[in-house]
N, C-alpha and C positions, 0 to 999 in steps of 0.2 A: 535198512531202517530197523530200529529196535522193536522187538515184540512188546506191545503194551498190554496185551490181554491179561486180565486179572489184577492189574495195578489200579491204584486209586487216584482219581483226579478230582480236585475241588474246583468248581466253576462258580464264580460270583456273577451276578447279573444274569442268572440262568433262566429267568422267566420270559425273556424276550430278546430280540435282536441278535447280536453277535454272540452273547453268552449262551442263549438258547441253542443257536446253531452249533457252537463249539461243544456244548454238552451232548448234543445229538451225535455229532461226529465222533467224539470220544467213546460214546456208548456203542456206536457201530464198530469201533475198533476193539470191542469187548472189554473195555475198561469198566471198572466199578466207579460210578460217578456220583459225587455229592453235589447236588444242585442247590445253590444258595441265592436268595433274592429277598428283598424287603416286601415285595408284593405277594402276600400269601395265596390269594386265589389264582393268580397267573402262574405262580410257582407250582401249585398243586396240579394245574392243568398240564403244564409242561412235563412234570414228572410222570403223570398218568399216561401221557403220550409215549414216553420212553418205556414204562413198565408194560404197557399194552403191546409194545413191539418186542417184548421179551428181554429187555435190558435190566441190569441191576443198578438201580438208582436210589438215592435217599434225598429227600427234599428237606432243607433246613431254612426256615425263615431267618434271615440275617440282615441286620443293619450295619453295613461296614463302617459307618461313622461312629459306632458305639463299641468301645473296646470289650465290654462284657459280652456283647452279642457275637463278636468275632471269636472270643475265647470259647464261647459255647459251640460255635461252628467247628473250631479246631477239636474240641473234646469229642463232639459227635463224629467227626471224620476219623479220629483215631479208633473209635469203637468199631 
């Protein structure tokens, strides 16, 4: 399997369910995770959980049905 440590993953729907589980798993693999979701409070909680565990994550409120919001997510991810 390829070593993913230090690489960047962008996960949409990261505040709950499969997206949250995937973001957590990728963080455990030592990836830098950009967590995106439309629900700001739940996203903040999910990101705090990861940072409290010592993982490198960035939370970006994103509405994937809005092109400008997705463009902002991409820009932030490249940063």
